[in-house]
C-alpha positions, 0 to 999 in steps of 0.5 A: 158336710165337713171332711174328717181327714188328718190333714184337712181343716174343718172347712175342707181347706189345708191348714197354713203353716209359716215356713215354705218347707213346712208348707210343702210338707203340709200341702203334700200331706193334704193332697195325699189325704184328699186323693185317698179320700176321693179314691175310697168312694165307689162313685169315683171312677178314676183320678188323674193329674191335670196339667196346666199348659201355658202358651209362651208367646214371647218365645213363639213370636220370635220363632215364627218370625225367624226360627230363632228364640232371640230374633224378632226382625218383624217387631224390630222393624215396627211391624207388630199388628197394631191397628190391624183388623183380622178375620178367621173363617172356617168351613168346618171339619172335613169328615173325609179326612184321614184324621176323622175316618174311623171304620169302627165308629160312626164319626158324624156331626151332632146337633 
């Protein structure tokens, strides 16, 4: 069923406008209209923003090697891990750890 909202087209997509400033205004109005539409329904309990987190490996690689953002002594020496095979083994969660101990909840594995 198509949505009848002021800033949405019949197909449920925001309309496209040529210049960037108008695109931003149109996208903001479209998003605001969509949020208002969703929030008006009793089936919707809450809405929240979803932040996309991107790892910045270019920075992390240097910091791990030298604690400096610009210094990569291992890579500079030709040590980049190519041709290596690694394995990761994990014994699971330690339920006795203070991070998983909650006297008000039964914190146990589920099947």
